[in-house]
N, C-alpha and C positions, 0 to 999 in steps of 0.2 A: 444778388443782393438778398440778404436774409432780414425779414421784418418781424422779428420776434423779440418781445420784451423780456421774458422770462429767460434769464442768462443760462440756467441749467438746460432747459429745453433747446435753446439756441445752440448751445455747444454740442448736445446730442446730435442735432440736425446737421450741424457743420461736419461732425465726424462721419456721418452717413454719406453726406454729399462728397466728402473727401475721398470715399471709397469708390465712387463712380468714375468711370473712364470717359474720356472724350468720346462722343458719338454713342454712348449707351442709349438704348431705346427702352421705352416703357410704354404700356398701355393703361389708360385710365380705366380701371376696373369698376369704380363707383366713387360717388362723392357722399361723404358723411359729414354733415354740419360744416365745419371750418377747414376740413381736410379732404384731400383726394387720396384714395387708395389706388397705389401704382404697382403693377406687376412688371418687374423687369423681364424683358423678353429673353435673354440668354439663359438665365438661371431660374426664372419663375419666382423669385423671392418677392415678398410683398413689403411695400413701404408706405407709411402714412406721411404725406407731405402737406403742410399748410397751403391752402389755396392762395395765400397772398404771396407765395413764392413760385406761383405757376402762372402761365399765360391767362390772361382774362378770357372768359366765356368758353372754357374747356367743357367738354362733355364725355359722358361715359363712352368708352370705346375709342376716344382719341389716341393717337400715337405721339408721344413726346419723345424728343431727342435732347440729350444732356450735351450741350456744346457751349464752350467758352464759360463754364461754371454757372450755367442757367439752363433752365428748361425752355424748349421751343416747340411749338406745335409743328409736327411734320404732316402737312396736308396731303401730300402724295401717298405717303404710307397709310395714313388714316383712310383715304378714299379706297386704296388697293385692299386693305383689310376688310373694310365695310363690303365691298363687291364680292370677296372671296367668302365671307360670311353668308351673305344673301345667296350665292350660288350653292353653298353646302346645305343650305336650310330651305331652298325653294320648293322642294319636293315633300317637305315634312307636313305641309298644311293643305293637303289635297282633299 
């Protein structure tokens, strides 16, 4: 469900969402004001999505899956990704 009053912005967002495929995955790169900057995992394209259209309490580096025309937090992939990053960076701060 899209919660945007400005019809022009809403149409642009709907066009972007229509381009996503079932089970596409995104990483929350950062949160800026009322938007989350999402990086699509397969092609590394960047999308600005209003926070009102995402799961509540998302954080930077969370992994989202696009399923049934909405974004859902993928807790397993988020945890796996965080562990991989920790493992890669553990020796950097000696």
